[in-house]
C-alpha positions as CSV (number, residue, x, y, z in Angstrom):
1,M,-68.9,76.8,-167.8
2,R,-65.8,78.9,-167.1
3,K,-63.2,79.6,-169.8
4,R,-60.4,77.0,-169.9
5,I,-56.8,78.1,-169.8
6,P,-54.8,77.3,-172.9
7,V,-51.8,75.1,-171.8
8,V,-48.9,73.0,-173.0
9,A,-48.1,69.8,-171.1
10,V,-44.6,68.3,-170.9
11,F,-43.7,64.9,-169.6
12,D,-40.2,65.2,-168.2
13,I,-38.7,61.8,-167.7
14,G,-35.6,61.4,-165.5
15,K,-33.9,58.2,-164.4
16,T,-35.6,58.5,-161.0
17,N,-38.3,61.1,-161.1
18,K,-41.0,61.2,-163.8
19,K,-42.8,64.6,-164.0
20,L,-45.8,66.1,-165.7
21,L,-45.6,69.9,-166.0
22,V,-48.5,72.0,-167.3
23,F,-47.5,75.5,-168.4
24,D,-49.7,78.5,-169.4
25,G,-49.1,80.8,-172.3
26,D,-46.5,82.7,-170.3
27,Y,-44.8,79.5,-169.1
28,N,-45.9,79.7,-165.6
29,V,-46.3,76.2,-164.0
30,L,-50.0,75.6,-163.3
31,M,-49.6,72.0,-162.4
32,E,-46.9,69.6,-161.4
33,E,-47.1,65.9,-160.7
34,V,-44.1,63.7,-159.8
35,T,-44.0,60.0,-159.6
36,C,-41.4,57.2,-159.5
37,F,-41.5,53.6,-160.6
38,N,-39.5,50.7,-159.3
39,E,-37.0,49.3,-161.7
40,I,-37.5,45.8,-163.2
41,T,-34.8,43.5,-164.5
42,D,-34.2,42.7,-168.2
43,D,-33.8,39.2,-169.6
44,E,-30.3,39.0,-168.2
45,G,-31.2,40.2,-164.7
46,F,-29.8,43.7,-165.1
47,P,-32.0,46.6,-163.7
48,C,-33.9,48.6,-166.3
49,E,-36.7,51.1,-166.6
50,D,-40.3,49.7,-166.3
51,I,-41.3,51.1,-169.7
52,G,-44.7,49.4,-169.4
53,A,-45.6,51.3,-166.2
54,L,-44.2,54.5,-167.5
55,S,-46.3,54.2,-170.7
56,K,-49.5,53.5,-168.8
57,W,-48.9,56.5,-166.5
58,I,-48.3,58.9,-169.5
59,L,-51.4,57.7,-171.4
60,R,-53.6,57.9,-168.3
61,E,-52.4,61.5,-167.5
62,F,-52.9,62.5,-171.1
63,Q,-56.5,61.3,-171.1
64,Q,-57.2,63.2,-168.0
65,L,-55.8,66.4,-169.4
66,K,-57.9,66.0,-172.6
67,R,-61.0,65.8,-170.4
68,S,-60.0,68.7,-168.1
69,E,-62.6,71.4,-167.5
70,E,-59.9,73.8,-166.2
71,Y,-57.2,73.5,-169.0
72,Q,-57.5,73.6,-172.8
73,L,-54.7,71.3,-173.8
74,K,-53.2,72.9,-176.9
75,A,-49.8,71.0,-177.1
76,V,-47.8,68.2,-175.6
77,N,-44.1,67.5,-175.6
78,F,-41.6,65.2,-174.0
79,S,-38.0,65.4,-172.5
80,T,-36.2,62.3,-171.3
81,Y,-32.8,61.0,-170.5
82,G,-30.8,59.9,-173.5
83,A,-29.1,56.7,-174.8
84,S,-32.2,54.6,-174.5
85,L,-34.0,52.8,-177.3
86,V,-37.5,51.3,-177.3
87,Y,-38.2,48.5,-179.9
88,I,-41.5,48.1,-181.7
89,N,-42.6,45.5,-184.1
90,E,-44.6,45.7,-187.4
91,D,-47.9,45.8,-185.5
92,G,-46.7,48.8,-183.4
93,E,-46.3,46.7,-180.2
94,R,-43.4,47.1,-177.9
95,V,-41.0,44.2,-177.8
96,G,-38.0,43.5,-175.5
97,Y,-36.8,45.9,-172.8
98,L,-35.7,49.4,-172.4
99,Y,-32.1,48.3,-171.7
100,N,-30.1,50.3,-169.2
101,Y,-27.3,52.4,-170.6
102,L,-25.2,51.4,-167.6
103,K,-25.4,47.8,-168.6
104,P,-21.9,46.4,-169.3
105,Y,-21.0,46.0,-172.9
106,P,-19.4,42.8,-174.1
107,K,-15.7,43.4,-174.6
108,E,-15.3,40.9,-177.5
109,L,-18.3,42.4,-179.4
110,M,-16.8,45.9,-178.9
111,D,-13.4,44.8,-180.0
112,H,-14.8,43.2,-183.1
113,F,-16.8,46.3,-183.9
114,L,-14.0,48.7,-183.5
115,S,-11.4,46.6,-185.3
116,A,-13.6,46.8,-188.4
117,R,-13.6,50.6,-188.2
118,G,-10.0,51.5,-187.7
119,G,-10.0,51.4,-183.9
120,M,-11.6,53.4,-181.1
121,A,-9.9,56.7,-181.8
122,R,-10.8,56.8,-185.5
123,F,-14.4,55.7,-184.9
124,S,-14.8,58.2,-182.1
125,E,-13.6,61.0,-184.3
126,D,-15.8,59.8,-187.2
127,T,-18.9,60.0,-185.0
128,S,-17.9,63.0,-182.8
129,S,-18.6,61.0,-179.7
130,P,-16.6,59.0,-177.1
131,V,-17.1,55.3,-177.3
132,M,-19.1,54.4,-174.2
133,G,-20.8,51.1,-174.9
134,H,-24.5,51.1,-174.2
135,L,-24.3,54.9,-173.6
136,N,-24.0,55.0,-177.4
137,A,-27.5,54.2,-178.6
138,G,-26.2,53.0,-182.0
139,L,-24.1,50.4,-180.2
140,Q,-27.2,49.2,-178.4
141,L,-28.8,48.4,-181.7
142,Y,-25.6,46.7,-182.9
143,W,-25.5,44.7,-179.7
144,L,-29.1,43.6,-180.1
145,K,-28.5,42.4,-183.6
146,H,-25.5,40.3,-182.7
147,Q,-26.4,39.1,-179.1
148,K,-30.2,38.8,-179.4
149,A,-30.9,37.9,-183.0
150,E,-34.4,36.5,-182.4
151,L,-35.5,39.7,-180.7
152,Y,-33.8,41.8,-183.2
153,N,-35.6,40.1,-186.1
154,S,-38.9,41.0,-184.5
155,V,-38.0,44.7,-184.4
156,A,-39.5,46.9,-187.1
157,T,-38.3,50.2,-185.7
158,A,-36.0,51.3,-182.9
159,L,-37.1,54.6,-181.3
160,H,-35.2,56.8,-178.9
161,L,-37.2,57.1,-175.6
162,P,-38.5,60.7,-176.2
163,Q,-39.8,59.7,-179.7
164,Y,-41.4,56.5,-178.3
165,L,-43.4,58.5,-175.8
166,S,-44.5,60.8,-178.7
167,Y,-45.4,57.7,-180.7
168,L,-47.7,56.4,-177.9
169,I,-49.9,59.4,-178.7
170,T,-49.4,60.0,-182.4
171,G,-48.7,56.6,-183.8
172,Q,-45.9,58.2,-185.9
173,R,-42.5,56.7,-185.9
174,K,-39.9,59.5,-185.9
175,A,-36.2,60.0,-185.1
176,E,-35.2,63.4,-183.8
177,L,-32.0,65.5,-183.9
178,T,-31.2,66.1,-180.2
179,S,-31.5,62.3,-179.5
180,L,-29.3,61.5,-182.5
181,G,-26.8,64.1,-181.5
182,C,-26.3,63.0,-177.9
183,H,-23.4,60.5,-178.0
184,S,-25.4,58.1,-180.1
185,V,-22.6,57.4,-182.6
186,M,-25.4,57.3,-185.2
187,W,-24.9,60.7,-186.7
188,D,-22.5,62.0,-189.3
189,F,-21.9,65.7,-188.2
190,D,-20.1,66.5,-191.4
191,K,-22.8,65.2,-193.7
192,M,-25.7,65.9,-191.3
193,S,-27.3,62.5,-191.8
194,Y,-27.3,59.0,-190.4
195,H,-23.8,57.7,-190.3
196,S,-22.6,55.3,-193.0
197,W,-21.7,52.5,-190.6
198,L,-25.4,52.0,-189.9
199,Q,-25.9,51.2,-193.6
200,E,-22.9,48.9,-193.6
201,E,-24.3,46.9,-190.7
202,E,-27.8,46.9,-192.4
203,L,-29.3,48.7,-189.4
204,C,-31.0,51.5,-191.4
205,P,-34.2,49.6,-192.2
206,R,-35.0,49.7,-188.4
207,L,-34.4,53.4,-188.1
208,A,-37.1,56.1,-188.5
209,A,-37.1,59.2,-190.7
210,V,-35.4,62.2,-189.0
211,A,-37.4,65.2,-187.7
212,K,-36.4,68.5,-186.2
213,G,-37.3,69.0,-182.5
214,S,-39.7,71.8,-183.4
215,E,-41.9,69.6,-185.6
216,V,-45.4,68.7,-184.3
217,I,-48.1,66.3,-185.3
218,S,-51.8,67.2,-185.0
219,C,-54.0,64.9,-182.9
220,L,-57.7,65.2,-182.3
221,N,-59.0,65.6,-178.8
222,E,-62.0,63.3,-179.1
223,F,-63.7,64.9,-176.1
224,T,-63.6,68.5,-177.3
225,G,-63.1,68.2,-181.1
226,E,-60.0,70.5,-180.8
227,D,-56.6,69.9,-182.2
228,I,-53.6,69.0,-179.9
229,W,-50.1,69.6,-181.3
230,V,-47.8,66.8,-180.2
231,G,-44.0,67.3,-180.4
232,T,-41.5,64.6,-181.3
233,G,-39.7,64.9,-177.9
234,L,-36.2,66.0,-177.0
235,H,-33.1,64.7,-175.2
236,D,-33.2,66.4,-171.8
237,S,-29.7,68.1,-171.7
238,S,-30.4,69.5,-175.2
239,A,-33.8,70.7,-174.2
240,A,-32.2,72.6,-171.2
241,V,-30.3,74.8,-173.7
242,N,-33.5,76.2,-175.2
243,P,-34.5,78.7,-172.5
244,Y,-31.0,80.3,-172.6
245,L,-31.0,80.6,-176.4
246,S,-34.5,82.2,-176.1
247,R,-33.5,84.6,-173.4
248,F,-29.8,85.6,-174.1
249,K,-28.2,87.0,-177.3
250,D,-24.6,87.4,-176.1
251,P,-22.4,84.3,-176.3
252,F,-22.5,82.0,-173.3
253,M,-21.5,78.6,-171.9
254,I,-23.9,76.4,-169.9
255,I,-22.8,74.1,-167.1
256,S,-25.8,71.9,-166.5
257,T,-25.3,69.9,-163.3
258,G,-26.8,66.6,-162.1
259,T,-25.7,63.0,-162.1
260,W,-23.9,64.0,-165.3
261,V,-22.4,67.5,-165.5
262,I,-22.8,68.6,-169.1
263,C,-20.9,71.7,-170.3
264,M,-22.3,73.2,-173.6
265,N,-21.2,76.1,-175.7
266,P,-23.9,76.8,-178.3
267,F,-21.6,79.3,-179.9
268,N,-18.9,76.7,-180.7
269,S,-19.8,74.3,-183.5
270,E,-16.3,72.9,-184.0
271,L,-16.1,69.1,-184.0
272,P,-13.9,67.7,-181.3
273,E,-10.4,66.4,-181.9
274,S,-9.4,62.8,-181.1
275,D,-7.6,63.8,-177.9
276,E,-10.6,65.8,-176.7
277,L,-12.9,62.9,-177.4
278,E,-10.9,60.7,-175.1
279,K,-11.5,63.2,-172.3
280,G,-15.3,63.3,-172.7
281,C,-15.7,66.0,-175.4
282,L,-18.3,65.4,-178.0
283,S,-20.9,67.2,-180.2
284,Y,-24.6,67.6,-179.4
285,L,-27.3,69.0,-181.7
286,T,-29.8,71.7,-181.0
287,Y,-33.4,70.9,-181.8
288,Q,-32.9,72.8,-185.1
289,G,-29.8,70.7,-186.0
290,A,-26.9,73.0,-185.1
291,P,-23.8,71.3,-183.6
292,I,-22.9,72.3,-180.0
293,K,-19.4,71.5,-178.7
294,T,-20.1,69.7,-175.4
295,T,-18.3,67.9,-172.6
296,M,-19.6,65.3,-170.1
297,L,-18.4,64.5,-166.6
298,F,-19.9,61.9,-164.3
299,A,-19.2,64.5,-161.5
300,G,-22.6,64.5,-159.8
301,N,-22.4,60.7,-159.2
302,D,-18.8,61.2,-158.1
303,H,-19.8,63.9,-155.6
304,D,-22.5,61.8,-154.1
305,T,-20.3,58.7,-153.8
306,Q,-17.5,60.7,-152.0
307,V,-20.0,62.5,-149.7
308,K,-21.0,59.1,-148.4
309,R,-17.3,58.3,-147.8
310,I,-16.7,61.6,-145.9
311,T,-19.8,61.3,-143.7
312,Q,-19.1,57.7,-142.8
313,H,-15.5,58.5,-142.0
314,F,-16.4,61.5,-139.7
315,S,-19.6,59.8,-138.4
316,I,-21.8,62.7,-139.4
317,D,-25.2,62.9,-141.1
318,E,-25.2,62.8,-144.9
319,A,-27.2,66.0,-145.0
320,Y,-24.5,68.0,-143.1
321,P,-22.3,68.9,-146.2
322,K,-25.4,70.6,-147.7
323,T,-25.3,73.1,-144.9
324,M,-21.6,74.1,-145.3
325,I,-20.7,77.4,-146.8
326,Y,-17.5,78.5,-148.6
327,D,-14.7,79.2,-146.0
328,A,-11.4,80.7,-147.3
329,G,-9.9,79.9,-144.0
330,V,-10.5,76.2,-144.6
331,I,-8.8,76.5,-148.0
332,E,-5.8,78.2,-146.3
333,Q,-5.6,75.2,-144.0
334,L,-5.6,72.8,-146.9
335,E,-2.8,74.9,-148.6
336,K,-0.7,74.6,-145.5
337,K,-1.2,70.9,-145.5
338,G,0.3,70.8,-149.0
339,F,-2.8,69.9,-151.0
340,H,-2.5,70.7,-154.7
341,L,-4.9,73.4,-155.8
342,A,-3.6,74.3,-159.2
343,S,-5.5,73.5,-162.4
344,K,-2.6,71.6,-164.0
345,H,-3.4,68.7,-161.7
346,G,-7.0,68.6,-162.9
347,E,-5.9,68.6,-166.6
348,A,-3.7,65.6,-165.9
349,D,-6.5,63.9,-163.9
350,L,-9.2,64.4,-166.7
351,V,-8.7,61.1,-168.5
352,S,-12.3,60.4,-169.6
353,A,-15.9,61.5,-169.0
354,T,-16.3,58.8,-166.3
355,T,-12.8,59.2,-164.6
356,P,-13.4,60.0,-160.9
357,C,-11.8,63.1,-159.6
358,L,-8.6,63.0,-157.5
359,F,-10.5,63.0,-154.2
360,N,-11.3,59.3,-154.8
361,R,-7.7,58.6,-154.1
362,R,-7.2,60.9,-151.2
363,D,-6.6,59.5,-147.7
364,L,-9.4,60.8,-145.4
365,F,-7.1,60.6,-142.4
366,S,-5.3,63.5,-144.0
367,F,-8.1,65.8,-143.1
368,D,-8.8,67.3,-139.6
369,S,-12.5,67.9,-140.1
370,P,-15.4,67.1,-142.5
371,E,-15.2,70.8,-143.6
372,Q,-11.7,70.3,-144.8
373,A,-12.5,67.1,-146.6
374,Y,-15.7,68.5,-148.3
375,H,-13.9,71.7,-149.4
376,Q,-11.2,69.5,-150.9
377,L,-13.7,67.3,-152.7
378,L,-15.3,70.4,-154.3
379,I,-11.9,71.8,-155.2
380,D,-11.0,68.5,-157.0
381,L,-14.3,68.5,-158.8
382,V,-14.1,72.1,-159.9
383,I,-10.5,71.7,-161.1
384,Q,-11.7,68.8,-163.2
385,Q,-14.6,70.8,-164.4
386,K,-12.3,73.7,-165.5
387,A,-10.2,71.2,-167.5
388,S,-13.4,69.9,-169.1
389,A,-14.9,73.3,-169.8
390,D,-11.7,74.6,-171.4
391,M,-12.3,72.2,-174.3
392,V,-15.5,73.9,-175.3
393,L,-14.2,77.4,-174.6
394,Q,-11.4,77.0,-177.2
395,N,-11.6,79.4,-180.1
396,S,-14.7,81.0,-178.7
397,E,-15.0,84.4,-177.1
398,L,-17.7,84.7,-174.4
399,D,-18.0,86.4,-171.0
400,N,-20.9,84.6,-169.4
401,I,-21.2,81.2,-167.8
402,Y,-24.6,79.9,-166.6
403,V,-24.8,77.1,-164.1
404,D,-28.1,75.2,-163.5
405,G,-29.1,72.0,-161.7
406,G,-28.1,70.8,-158.3
407,F,-24.6,72.3,-158.0
408,C,-25.9,75.8,-158.6
409,K,-27.4,75.7,-155.1
410,N,-24.0,74.5,-153.6
411,K,-22.4,77.7,-152.2
412,I,-18.9,76.1,-152.0
413,Y,-19.0,74.8,-155.6
414,M,-20.3,78.1,-157.0
415,Q,-17.7,80.2,-155.2
416,L,-14.9,77.9,-156.3
417,L,-16.2,78.0,-159.8
418,A,-16.3,81.8,-159.8
419,N,-12.7,81.8,-158.5
420,M,-11.6,79.4,-161.2
421,F,-13.2,81.4,-163.9
422,S,-12.3,84.8,-162.4
423,T,-12.2,86.5,-165.8
424,K,-15.8,85.4,-166.6
425,N,-19.2,86.3,-165.3
426,V,-20.4,83.2,-163.4
427,F,-24.1,83.0,-162.7
428,A,-26.2,80.5,-160.8
429,T,-29.5,80.3,-162.6
430,S,-33.0,79.7,-161.5
431,M,-35.9,78.9,-163.7
432,T,-39.1,76.9,-163.4
433,Q,-38.3,73.3,-164.5
434,G,-35.7,74.2,-167.1
435,T,-35.6,71.0,-169.0
436,A,-39.4,70.8,-169.4
437,L,-39.5,74.5,-170.2
438,G,-37.0,73.9,-173.0
439,A,-39.2,71.1,-174.4
440,A,-42.2,73.5,-174.3
441,L,-40.3,76.3,-176.0
442,A,-39.2,74.0,-178.8
443,I,-42.9,73.9,-180.0
444,H,-43.8,77.4,-178.9
445,E,-44.8,78.6,-182.4
446,S,-47.2,75.7,-183.0
447,W,-49.6,76.8,-180.3
448,N,-48.6,80.0,-178.5
449,G,-48.9,83.5,-180.0
450,N,-47.5,85.2,-176.8
451,Q,-44.2,87.0,-176.8
452,L,-41.7,85.2,-174.5
453,A,-41.4,86.8,-171.1
454,E,-38.1,88.5,-170.0
455,N,-38.1,86.8,-166.6
456,L,-38.0,83.2,-167.8
457,I,-34.6,82.8,-166.1
458,S,-33.4,84.4,-162.8
459,L,-29.7,85.0,-162.3
460,K,-27.4,85.3,-159.3
461,R,-23.8,86.4,-160.0
462,W,-21.0,84.9,-158.0
463,I,-18.0,87.2,-157.7
464,A,-14.5,85.7,-157.5
465,N,-12.8,85.8,-154.2
466,T,-9.6,87.4,-155.5
467,D,-7.8,87.2,-152.1
468,R,-7.7,83.4,-152.5
469,L,-8.2,82.1,-156.0
470,V,-8.1,78.3,-156.4
471,N,-6.5,78.7,-159.8
472,R,-3.6,81.1,-159.4
């Protein structure tokens, strides 16, 4: 029998794609599986994750890895989207639904909650998070108590999604810092503990003890007699920070792009002011518990929505904008048409994390070509991104900005961003499955004696086009 390769497996669960990644000791990907599940509807008819199908898939894949003759499964961890709670009863069985964080929050319930806590601005500042309804996991639990009392009374423990997936294997009920730190409104960043409002609302008995994201639980592989170290799971955006912290020592800012564009400065632990919170600024936690000043923008969703509008207006294929490259001549045409390209307009337009960029209000008949329209869309998004990023750059000296995710492959976006941050070094990054890699690195010391490789992250620097800066 040939020698098995020691590996760590990570289940990386996005809203759409569910991935299983298997890494060797140098964090090369040896195996990748991707699957999707159709959404189901909750008890009110709103779309939600099929947590039953997801759970079965994870347990099935885990069993196969344990039996593998090729891999020696040494460790397992999880990274998932945030703001999602799974409810289990005293017997450890799942009850209710994995309610969708986009589900509308009842206005009367929100008003009642906030009026008892000095209003939205005060509560937001107290919890270092914007108030966003079901996007705040703590408010999901409050909603369940007051809107679905019978279900709530059957709940013994509410677990964040990453910790529930870990619970499937370990049977241990844990809370974890990155999930509590991602706009949950459950964490007191001054006292570094659960927030007092949870005790006031008598929600604490349904919460688990808090663990760091580096903690592991030993589980026996019944097929080989070997130990498997199982992590507690991480919030995906927070996990994505880990490869950078492992690789770079000089201060930096990360712009992690996807449906949400998350801007994180791990070297700024200041808690946001009330006016910043209104504009989508908040605090995250690293897996070790350090605050990270962060901003959120729904810019990826905004981009995709407006691309559909552009392609329909000009009767072109939706894939065409992906083929466009940065054209300074097109920007000159836009300037001659009188379009505003200065950052002050982005600052005024940045009302909240979910406020669409200015392009949503632009008349498409103002543009002569899809190239003009798409360049202006990216300009509007980057102007808004600059206003958002400036909040986490305050009182922090750094030279390097790293961009990952979908937008780092967009040549127009990256050139505009380099132009906008012309005094910084702007890099598009490339790494193998960064979120899953970050989850694996969080538990590195539990199973892996290798030194981390220098080439975990590849960089491409974008140089500002100083002849035609967007922000002049």
